[in-house]
N, C-alpha and C positions, 0 to 999 in steps of 0.2 A: 791581291790579285795578279796572277801572272798576264804580261802585258806582250807587245810587239815592240822590241827596242826601238830606238832614235838608229841603230846601227841598221835595223832590218829597213829601212824607207833610205837609208843613204847611198842604197844600192841602185844599179840600174836600176831605170826606170820600166824599160819592157820585161826584164826578171822581176823586178816588185809585184807588175800588173798582175805575171804569171802565178806568182806564189802566194798574194793574197786571193786565191781565189781557192774558195773550202772555210778561210778564216774568218772567224766571230767578229761579227761589229757590236757595239755597249755602250748604248746609249743610256745615261741616267739623266733622269727628267727630274727638273725641282724639287716635286714632289718623294723625291726618292724614287718610283719605279722604273724600273731597267725593263728597258726594251732590249733585243739581239734579234739577230739574223744573220744566216752566215751567207758570205759571199759567194754570189752566181757567176756575176756578168762585170767583166772592169774594160776601161779603156786607156791606154796609155799616151799622154800626150809630151812633147819635148820641144822644150823653147830654140834650142840653137838650130834647130833644122825643119821644122816642124810649121808648117803653114797656116795646121788648124789650129795651132797653141795662141792663147790671147797674148804669152811673152813671145812671139817668133819672133827671129831674128836678138833675142835678148833683151825685147822691149819694155821697158820698166816705164812702169806709170801707177799711179794710185789702188789702181783695179788689182795690178799685176803684183806689185809687190810683195804679199806675203809667197808667190813662188820662188821666191830671192830667197827667202828663210832660211835656217835649217831646218834639215828634213825630219818629216817625222809632224806636222802640221795640216790645220785643214783649212781647205779654201773653197771656200762656196759662196757660188757667183745667182744669180737673180736672168735666167733668158725669158725673153718675150714678157718681161715685163710680169708675170707671176710664176715662176716655175722655180726651185733650188735646185743647181745642183752640188753634190760633195766630192770632194776629191782628196787626195790626201799627199802630200809635196813630198817630193821623192829628191835623191842625187844629193850630192854636198852641197851647202853653202851657196847661195851666187850663182848656181846652175837651177837654167827657170822649167821645171818639170813637175808632173803630177801622175796621176792616177785615178781616173773618172770611174765613181762606183756607178758601175749600170745598172744593179739590180741586187736585190739579197733573199734567200727564204726565211721567214721568221719562223722563229724559233721561242720567243718571251715576249708576253707582254699582248698577245694577238688582240685581245678585244680593247686594247687601247691605240693599238695602227689601226683598225678598222671604223673606229669610233674617230681618228685624226684625217683620214682619209675621204670619209664616205658620209656622217655626220651620222644623221639619223636615217638615211637612205636607206632600204632595205637589202641584206647582205646573200646575194646571188651568188651561185658557183663559180660566175663569169668574173662575178666583181671579188671573189677570194682568189682566184687563180693571178687576177693583173694585180694585186694590192701593189706588188713591189717589186714590177718588174721595168720601171724604167726609171732614170737618175732621180726626175723630178717627183715621182711616186718613193721613191726609198725617203727624197728630204720630208715629205709632207706625214707618210706614217714616223717617221720619228724625230719628226717638232724640232728640224734644222731651220734655219733660216742665215742670212746675212749678221745676225747679230754674236754666230757660232763661230764666223768667220776668223782663222785664225789662232781656231782652240791649238791648245797644244797637246798631241794625240796619246801622249805619254802620259795625260794624267788620268784623272777619277772621272770624268761627263763624259767623256767621248774618248775610247780606245778599241785597239782590234788583237784579238789574242786568239792562240792556235785551237781552244776548246772551250765548251760552253760550261765546262768544270771548272778551267781557269777562272771564270769569272764567279764561280760559286755557283752556276745553274745544274739542275739535271743534264745530264745526257741527252744524248737523239742518236735515232740510228742514220748515217749515212750511205744513199745509198750508190749503187755502181755506178758511176761516170766517166765519163773519158773529155778528155781538155781539145775546146778549139776553136780555130782563130779565124778571122775574116780581115774585112773594111770595117774602118768605125761607121757608126751610122750622122747622117745629119750635117757632114764637114765634105758637102760636094763644092763647098766656094773652094775647098782650099787645096788643087789645081792638081797636082803629081800627090800631094799627101794625102788624097783624097783615098787613094787604094792601096796606101800604107797595110798590112795584115797586123792594124795593133789592137783589134777588139779580139777579149779572148773570154772564152765562158764554159760553162759545167753543162756537159748534157747526157740526160741518165741514159745509160743503156739498156739495151733489149732483154727483156730477162728469158 
């Protein structure tokens, strides 16, 4: 199966954050089931200059160690003691930077994602719309936790590719969209960095 190479992740983080939009995230569970979603929203974090980054000023701690690793690894952390967030480590080894995955559009394994997110609760139209529209929701729907922190994104368990066909999945129609940019969410503490326009998302164009 084709997948994004380590070279892709080694590029500038802002470029990677934009180019990841429209890519497909593939998650293979231990049982062999494949969950997949199309990336629709990302945020960039660059440690050397970004006060919103966990490794700001190249601060190295046990938590941030994976940000200094070779590009193309997963950085998964826990916020508020309950929500996991998936990031893709970018730039050359030693440069702490990553792209946060904020949202995906499910394309495979929908029933399992719904069960992982909502359990036995009834699936309403609103719950379906909100299934994977936030970083914590994505991780819960894909069963990603700190146990997967440091996972190699060029392996077989968690990876990204250009199309569902690259992962052996049926193709799907892609809507007409435009790229939007704006400030990141939830980083008001980061002084001037809170205004960096480093959030990127796809917006459907009016028909």
